[in-house]
C-alpha positions in Angstrom: -5.5 16.1 19.2 -6.1 15.8 15.4 -8.2 13.0 13.9 -6.2 9.9 13.1 -5.8 8.8 9.5 -5.7 5.2 8.3 -4.2 4.6 4.9 -5.3 1.5 3.0 -8.2 -0.2 1.2 -11.6 -0.8 2.8 -11.6 -4.4 1.5 -8.4 -5.3 3.3 -8.6 -7.7 6.3 -5.7 -5.8 8.0 -7.2 -2.4 7.4 -10.4 -3.6 8.8 -8.7 -4.8 12.0 -7.6 -1.3 12.6 -11.0 0.2 11.7 -12.6 -2.2 14.2 -10.3 -1.0 16.9 -11.1 2.6 16.1 -14.8 1.8 16.0 -14.7 -0.1 19.3 -13.0 3.0 20.9 -15.7 5.2 19.3 -12.8 7.2 17.9 -13.5 9.4 14.8 -10.9 8.8 12.0 -10.4 9.2 8.3 -9.8 6.3 5.9 -7.7 7.4 3.0 -8.0 4.7 0.2 -4.7 3.4 -1.1 -4.5 0.8 -3.8 -1.3 -1.2 -3.5 -2.4 -3.9 -6.0 -2.5 -1.7 -9.1 -0.3 -2.4 -12.1 2.4 -0.1 -10.8 2.3 -1.4 -7.2 2.1 0.9 -4.2 2.0 4.6 -5.0 5.2 6.5 -4.4 3.7 8.6 -1.6 2.5 5.5 0.2 6.0 4.0 0.1 7.1 6.9 2.3 4.5 5.8 4.9 5.2 2.0 4.5 8.5 1.1 2.9 7.3 -2.4 2.2 4.3 -1.1 0.2 1.7 -2.9 2.4 -1.4 -1.6 4.1 -2.4 -0.2 6.5 -0.3 2.8 7.5 -1.4 5.2 10.2 -0.9 8.8 11.2 -1.8 10.7 14.3 -0.7 14.1 15.3 2.4 13.8 13.1 3.2 10.3 14.4 3.5 7.8 11.6 3.2 4.0 12.1 2.9 0.9 10.0 2.2 -2.8 10.8 -1.2 -3.8 12.0 -0.3 -5.1 15.4 1.6 -1.9 16.3 -1.2 0.3 15.0 -3.9 -1.7 16.8 -2.0 -1.5 20.1 -1.4 2.2 19.7 -5.1 2.8 19.0 -6.0 1.0 22.2 -3.5 2.9 24.3 -3.8 6.4 22.7 -7.6 6.7 22.9 -10.1 6.4 25.8 -11.8 3.3 27.1 -12.9 0.7 26.7 -9.6 -1.1 26.9 -9.0 -3.7 24.2 -6.1 -5.4 25.9 -6.4 -7.4 29.2 -4.5 -6.1 32.2 -4.0 -9.7 33.5 -0.6 -11.0 32.5 -1.8 -14.4 31.4 -4.9 -13.1 29.6 -2.7 -10.7 27.7 -0.3 -13.5 26.8 -3.3 -15.5 25.4 -4.4 -12.4 23.4 -0.9 -12.2 21.9 -0.9 -15.9 21.2 -4.2 -15.7 19.4 -3.1 -12.7 17.4 0.0 -14.6 16.3 -2.0 -17.7 15.3 -4.4 -15.5 13.3 -1.5 -13.6 11.6 0.7 -16.5 10.8 -1.7 -19.4 10.1 -5.3 -18.4 9.9 -4.8 -15.5 7.5 -2.9 -17.5 4.8 -5.1 -20.6 5.0 -8.5 -19.1 5.8 -8.2 -16.0 3.6 -5.8 -16.8 0.8 -6.1 -20.5 0.4 -9.9 -20.9 1.0 -11.7 -17.6 0.6 -9.7 -16.3 -2.4 -9.7 -19.6 -4.2 -13.2 -20.7 -3.4 -15.1 -17.4 -3.3 -13.1 -14.8 -5.2 -11.9 -17.0 -8.0 -15.0 -19.2 -8.1 -15.0 -21.7 -10.9 -11.3 -20.8 -11.6 -10.2 -21.6 -8.0 -7.3 -24.0 -7.4 -9.0 -27.1 -5.9 -5.7 -28.7 -5.0 -4.7 -25.6 -3.1 -8.0 -25.6 -1.2 -7.7 -29.3 -0.4 -4.2 -28.8 0.9 -5.2 -25.9 3.1 -8.3 -27.4 4.7 -6.4 -29.6 7.3 -4.3 -26.5 8.2 -7.5 -24.4 8.5 -8.9 -27.1 10.8 -5.8 -26.8 13.1 -6.4 -23.0 13.3 -10.0 -23.6 14.3 -8.9 -26.1 17.0 -6.2 -23.8 18.3 -8.7 -20.9 18.7 -11.3 -23.2 20.2 -8.7 -24.2 22.8 -8.1 -20.6 23.7 -11.8 -19.7 23.7 -13.0 -22.6 25.8 -16.3 -21.5 27.3 -15.6 -17.8 27.4 -17.7 -15.1 25.6 -14.6 -13.8 23.8 -11.1 -15.1 23.3 -9.7 -13.6 26.5 -12.7 -13.5 28.7 -16.0 -11.6 29.1 -14.8 -8.5 27.1 -13.7 -8.1 23.5 -10.0 -7.6 22.9 -7.7 -7.1 19.9 -7.6 -10.9 19.5 -11.3 -10.9 18.6 -10.8 -7.9 16.3 -8.1 -9.7 14.5 -10.3 -12.8 14.1 -13.5 -11.1 12.9 -12.4 -9.9 9.4 -10.7 -13.3 8.7 -13.8 -15.2 9.9 -16.0 -12.9 7.7 -13.9 -14.1 4.7 -13.5 -17.7 5.7 -17.2 -18.3 6.4 -18.1 -17.0 2.9 -16.8 -20.4 1.8 -18.9 -23.5 2.4 -15.9 -25.3 3.9 -15.3 -22.4 6.3 -19.0 -22.3 7.4 -18.9 -26.0 8.0 -15.8 -25.9 10.1 -17.1 -23.2 12.3 -20.6 -24.7 12.6 -19.0 -28.0 13.7 -17.6 -26.3 16.8 -20.6 -24.8 18.7 -18.4 -22.6 20.9 -16.7 -21.1 17.9 -20.0 -20.7 16.2 -21.5 -18.9 19.2 -18.5 -16.6 19.5 -18.8 -15.7 15.8 -22.4 -14.9 16.2 -21.5 -12.6 19.1 -18.9 -10.9 17.0 -21.2 -10.4 14.0 -23.7 -8.4 16.2 -21.2 -5.8 17.2 -21.9 -2.3 15.6 -18.2 -2.1 14.8 -18.5 -4.9 12.3 -21.3 -3.2 10.5 -19.5 0.1 10.5 -16.4 -1.3 9.0 -18.0 -3.6 6.4 -16.6 -3.2 2.9 -18.2 -6.2 1.2 -21.2 -8.4 1.7 -19.4 -10.7 3.9 -22.0 -12.2 6.2 
């Protein structure tokens, strides 16, 4: 088998999710940097990999794939243990539920509304946008806390794709004072985040000074 190739930018939350999966599997890979935010948008050759001009895209032995969820699940099933998806039906359903929460709610509110406005834009950040997002960010924290309960990771004693989805988003969210406060106010979420931060895969995939 040839070495898989991940196309995208190292700073991207979604590229990092796929990198985390590859790192947890101890699978060698190549990251080919692609800038889709340049003045001309996504490069023409990248549009052949991802017709919507997003990142990441993925290639393995001539098989092309785009969309993070599909790539992450493929990585888990194509490469050797450890498994990153639970075998138990209900645990797997919880994993998918958590990934959907993170995709649809946490990412826009934690990353775009709080991290980008508070951290990336700094003094130019949109305070009204941040204020409007904070109650929604709280709901995301509560929903994940409800899934986590008193487990080490979202789906039990072992890390899964749900935790790998969360980690890059938490890394961004907790760079903002509001994000740090929300996580710190929930001791189980705070302990879970501390466990995630110590994993070698987080250090290996780091693109910015995020924690």
